[in-house]
N, C-alpha and C positions, 0 to 999 in steps of 0.2 A: 660529354652529355648535354646537349641544352637542357635548358630550365624552362618550365612550362609552367605558368602561374595562373591556378585555377578558380583564384579567389580575384581577381582583376575583371575589367569588363571586357565585353566577348571581342571588340576591335582590336584590342591589345594581343590579345592571346590569338588572331587568327594571323596577326602582324606576326607572332611569334613562330607560329607556323609555318608560314610562309616563308620565313627568315631560314629556316633548318630545310636543305635542301633533301629532298626524296623523292628523285627521279627513280622509276619503275627498277628493282633490283637492289635498288641502294637506300632501302628504308630504316635500315637496322638502328642508326642514331635516333630518327625520331620515333619509331615503337619503342626503342629502351625508353626515352622520356615518357611517353605516352604510359608505358607501363611502372614507371617508378612513381608517376603522380597518381595513376588510382590505386596503386598497391598499398598508399598509406591512409585511404579511404576505409573507416572500419565497416561502412554498411556495405560495401562492394567486396565480391569474390573476385580475384584475377587468374586467368590462365592465359596460355599464349603457345601460337603453332606456328613455327618459323617467326615472321614479321606480323603477324596477326597476334592480336591483343583483345582478349575478352571480358569484360566485367560484367556480373551480374550482382543481381541482389535477390535475398532469399528470405523477402517478407510475409510469405504465404499468402500472398493476394489470391485473388479467384483470376485472374488474367494475365496476360504477359505481355509486354509492348515490347519490340525489338528495337533498336536504331542504330544504323548502321553508315561508314563510312570509309572512302578509302585514303591511303597515307599518301600514295604514291603521285606524281603528277609526270607529265610529257618533259622531254628535256627543257633545259632552261633556255631562254628567248634572250639573254640579255636583259633579264626583268629581275635580276635581285641583285642587293635586298629591296625589300618591299618598300613604298613610299607612300605618303597621304597626302591628297589633293582634296581638299574640305571632306565633302562625304565619302570621296573614292576611295579604297584601299586598292593599287596596284601592286602587282607582283607573280611571281609563276605560280598558279595552284588558287589564286585567290578567289576564284571564282569556282573551281573544278580541282578539289572542291575543299578546300580547307578551311572557308568560311562557315560549310558546314559541319566540317570536323570540329571546329571551336562551338559550334552549337552543342553538339553531342558530348564533348568533354564538361564545357562548363553546366550541362545539365547532369550528367553522372557527376560531378562534383559536388551540385549544391543542392539537387532533389533528392532528400533523403528521406523522406516520408509520402510517397507518389500513391496514386490509388491504385496503380498496378504495379506487379514484379517489372522490374526492366533489366534490359541486356541490352548493352553496348558493345559495338563490333568496330575496331578499326584494321582495316586489312590491307595486305600487300599488292602489286601488283597486276591493279586492275586496266591500268592502259598499255598492255601487253597482250599476247598471246592468250588465248583461255585457258590453257592447260595450267599456267605459272598462276592462274588467280588464286591469292590466298582466303576469297570465301568459298570457290569450290573445292579448295583443298579442305577445308573446316568441313563441309557439306560431306566431305567423303570420309573425313578419317574423325570427326566430332560431332554427328548431326545433332546429338541431344544438347550440344551448347548454341543450337540456333532453333530451338523448339519454343513457339510463342505463337500469340493469337492474332498479331500484327505485327508486321513490319515496315517500318519508314525508312526508305533509301534518301539519305540528304544531298542528292547528287543535285548540282543547281536545276531550277524550275522556275526562277525569279520568285518565289513564295506563294506560288501557284501549289495545285496539287495536278499531277500528271496521272492518271490511272495505267496501270497495266505497262506494255511495251511491245514494239514490233518485235517479229523474228526476223532474222538474217540470214540468209543464202547466198554464198559463191561459189558458182560454177563454171566452168570453161566449155565454150564452143568451139571445136576444132573443124578444120577444113583442111583436105589433104589435096596436093596437085601432084604435080612431075614437074623435077628437076629439069632445067635446059640452061644454054649459055643465054644472055639477053639479047646478042645480036642474032640469035636464029631462037626467038621465042616462039614462034610457030609449033618447034619442035618439044615444048613445054606444056603445062598447065598450072597457070598462077595461081597459087593458095591464095593469097592474101586478097587476088580478083573474087575469088571464090566465097569470101567472107560477106562482100558487100550484101548481099539477102538477109545475111545475118544483122548488120546493123539498121537495114530498113525495116526488119520487122521489130528491132528496139526503138527505132524513130516513130512508129506507128503506133507502139503498144500505148494503149489503152488502161490507166493506172484505173484500179476498183478502188470503190471509197466503202466503206462498210461501219454501221453505227453498232456500236456493242455498251451496252447497260449505259446511255445516253452518250458515250465518248464516239467520236469520228475518227475513224483510222483509215489514212492514205496508203497502199499501197507503192512501190516503185520499182521496176524493174529498168537496170543502167548497164552498159558497157564501162567498168574502170579501168581496163587495162585491154592493151594489145600487143600482141607479139608475133613478128615473123621476118622472114628476110633470112638469107646465106651468106650475101656479098653483093657488093655492088655491080655486079655483072651476071647474077645469077638470078634466074626465075625461080622465086621460091616454093618447095615443095610442101610446107606446111603453116599453116597459120590458127593462133589460138586467142580466140576472145575472152578475155574473163566478163562475167557479169554478174552484178551484185541484186538479189532480190531481197527487197524489205517487204515481208509479209502481214498482213494483220493476225491477232493472234486467235481469231477463228480456225486458221488454217494450224493444221502440225506439221511438224517435218517433212512426214511422207507425203502429205498431201500438196505441200509446197515444191518439195521435188517434181514430185507427178507435175505440176502445173509449168515449172520451168523446162522439163522435157517435152511436156505438150507444145509451148509457143515456139521451140527450136526442133521440132518435129522433123527427121529427114537428115540430122546433123548428129555429130557423135558428142554427145554433153556428160561432161563426167562433174559429180556435183563433188565439192571438194572441201566444205565448211559449212556446218549448218548449227544455229542454235535456235531455238523455240523463241517464241514470245511468250507474252503472260497476258491472261483477262485482266479486265480493271477489278475484279474483285470488292466490288462496291457494295454489297449485301451484306458483308461483314458488320455485325452490330458496332464494333471497335472503328471500325473504318468511317462508318455514318459519325459515329461521336466527333472523330477526329474533322469530317468534313463541315460539321457543324462550327467546330471551334476555328478553322481556318475562314470559314463564310466567304469564299470565293468560287468563281466556278469551276468546275474540274475539265482537264482537259485529257486526251489522249496524248500518251508519250510515244511522240514519232521520233523512234529510235529505238534502240538496245540497250537495256539497264541489267543489272544484278538483280531487279526485282523478278527478273525469270528465274533465277534461282532458287528463290525463296517460293514461288509459284510451283517448282517442281520438287519440292519436300513438304507442298500442303500447307504452306502459311502465307496467307493474305498480304502483299505488299504494294505500299504506293510508294512515288516518287516526292520527295517535299525538299527544297533544301534553297537557300537564300540567293546563290550566284545566279548569273545569265547565262545559260548555254551558248549565248551566240558570242560568247568571249571566249568561251574555252580554248587552251591553247594558242592564244593569238597573243605576241608581244605584249599588246598594250592590253591584257588581261587584267579586270579590277573586279572587286565586288562593292556595292553600293553597303555603308555602314548601316545606315536605318533600315536597311534590309534584312543584314544579320540580325540588329537589334530586335526587330519583329518577329523575325523566325522563331529565335531563342523564347519570346512573352509566350508565341502560339502555342510552341510544343509543352512547354510548363503548364499553361494553362490546362489544356488538354490532359496530360500525365497528371497534374495534380486533381483531375476529375472535374473542372471547370468549364462549362460548356455554353 
């Protein structure tokens, strides 16, 4: 089991986390290390569900703040072990999101007298299918573990606050033709050719922009895959275009599905996957206190994150973390050490009640 020193500096801890491989589905060694190092802290109660570790204080404070971060990474791209180059710390997961995890773990270990009761959630399987997500599993099996007045998800945001998140929907748009020999194509109907109007509608689609609580969300509807064809000498009788709709959180899943069906009216549309977005939730008094501490402009989260899961159980949630989302999943992924250190200072100040 790797050793995690929570008493050292946050950059060294980030490097130690990066150097512990934890590709989705293989987080056990890192989860064991997190559980071991938090379990010896007398101010924390530690529970575990699979490879998700939950630590909580019980100080009797009036409010509770939850910090969450996923332990897993995408597959390693020849970018381990970590390496440092000036203020840059390179390595798989350095930005998404082991720098955020390091901030979370250092806060859990060192902040023993916070102004609020605290919950720390380190969860598994965020980078893969939703059904495997450790946070979702805990929400189903132990929802009381996630009770809080504010949740802060330490996903990479460059140290800014990104409020709410978009919803996401995948659907298939199917066209049907008639199979025939390509030498006698007039005897068939080409299903791929019939998909041309589907692509044209996508190319002409005007994405909606909407402002919610001062945050501007921009929607998008795009083809992300196309499948058709039988053989090199056959006119295809079926073509399937897969589309992805990223929708603003003022639409729910029903409204998003209805919109996609309307755009592709006259075609066979099958919604295969949908996850709701999350409203910014900036009217929460704790969220306002956190924004004053961060003292930077607030942006809409253009993408889906697990703040949606917190919103679904009635917990206001924000995205705030030291990594750069534009570097996530890249071979050259890295985190800026000054930003990791700043994020730790900002969180510690907020949780101590300093604004």
